[in-house]
C-alpha angles and dihedrals in degrees: 000000000000118000116248125236112198110205115206127192114222093203130234102274142038134308094277090069094049113121113243094227094057090044090058092050090055095046101046090082096213099120138041110263124215129180127197089222137358090214095103131100094235093055092055090052093047092049089057086061088055095252107151128215138181110226134197097216091117091057090066089062093054100059138052095206126059090219090065091047093053093045093052091049090051093047092049093050093049094048092047092049091049092050102038106021134240118005143178123241118193124198133180117267117350120344092231096052118085095327111136093178089060091052091051091051093047089056095045113110098207101061140049114230123209116192107211098180140231138193117288117225091222094087091054090043093054090048094047094048093037094228130142112220090207085078088066126288135194124191114199134187105231091207095057123028142112124229095234090061094064118107106202096183089065132065102277123201126182115201128193095039088160102165148353093280093058090041089054092052090051092047095050091050093048092048088063087069110016133057117259092243095051109133116243132170129235110208117197127190093343114201094022133096088260094056113146132175119192127184114214137160112263093246090063097052096108093043095073123112098204099070114131144138087291096055124115129174122218122204112194117222115276125215115257091236087071091056100064090134092066123092097238090061093055090051091050092049093050091047090051093049091052095039134081111305090016131121117312091214094051091044092056096052123111133183088264098048092050095055096091092049092054090054092046093049091048092057091046088056089053090050092052090051091051090050089049085229106157095182091048091047092054090051094047093047086053088056089053089050089051089059091050091050094048092051090047092049090051089049090051093049090051091048097241106106143338135215086264089062090049093051093043091051096052094041092053091045093052091050093047094047095047102057088149088065104031099026140033100273115124124215131184102200148350092283091061090051092052092046092052090046093055093045093050091044091054091046090053092052092052108195118073110239117247090241134015092249098051092087095056119109104250092194093070119114109272095253093051092045089052090053092049091049090053092047092051091051091047092057090069094043099265093133142089114259094201129052098227097078089047090057089047090053091052092053091045092054091047091053091048090051090051090052091050090051090054090053091050096224105147096196091050090047091054091050094049092044088052088052090055091052092047091050092047091051089053089051090049090049090057089055091042093247118150108223096214094050092044093051092044090054090052091048090053092046092051091046093052093047094046092050088053089053089049091055091050091051092050091051090059094054088224129128120253091241092062093063123089119221089248090058092049090048088057090058089045092054089049090052090056089067090067096052114127 
């Protein structure tokens, strides 16, 4: 027969609130009594009546992580119960409220757990703070939480804010979303004679001297207008723009009409990257996200898909295509990753395309499509392994273009010029140079230099037409000195 561990809740307040039935269990002396911590008003009162306990306060000093503390407490209780028989384990508050050791014991196969009860401090907390949990309430363990879990539009309470270190962790997380001067409340020993509630700005949370095992922190609800950095607000704004009384321009947009804006915003992102402009990049990526949200809102209105479908699709795809991260596939290098990616991608698509080039995106800019065509051909070995013949091909195409120019056939010139570009893209591919990015860099460089020349011309108070090309080239050469 499994030994029994009776778990008793010591309540939230002082000895005067202690239930008589639980008091008798502790004073009958028939079982070993353990307490998670002696730092509780009831324990001090019971010790005055010569009731003895074994506490686990020393375990907290042995470990850096609370998980290890709780696991050792659980293991010790189980081994003691197996060796010495039934025992009592007392915890602050109610056993089923924010007690990880209780959860570990409930899941342990070698003991039977009997929850005796105890008063939760939540009733006293609601009364002290004068809040109604029906308005929305979230109770969070300060020693173990993730920022994305927090619901700021609800009443938010952190329990187990034991010390300044935990308070600092809570503060730093909250500062990611809330202003430094946002008013919060430190609640100490609620429901007891020592109850204290103190209002402080968020930034001072970890500077308090009254933090203890009986400390909680209350974060009042914040208006959604102060949470514009969170995803739900962006979705609300886009829905409002497209909805009744919204923006006439946004309401008129379709998937087709938005195509050009998506392309424009993409190139503006690339420009910000080239400028190494982090603030600009954040703004331009926001413009890309706007396009995603608008398309998703249109899809939702038409009943075809929502932003949730978009997010689900890409999340599932990333998990499927990274089995070396989310599965048990092993890879040695980047090449293995790309190989797995392509194999999984082909498996997802099912049918094998009629030709190797059928699966390419024909809507790509011409230079990018040329690069993708060359990559597809290279996968089956239709590619030069050395760079010398690629160089030779570039020179050959240049000569053929020169011959076409001599003949004066415009259509033939376009074809031969295209061949030069195709050959140059192939050369860039060998050196791992993206043609669009390379040309964009040159565009920016030319623009910067030409603007420098413009400034020099203006400084002379002369007209453009009065300058010779040699004079302008002098300004141009000067501009080169300021290239990044």
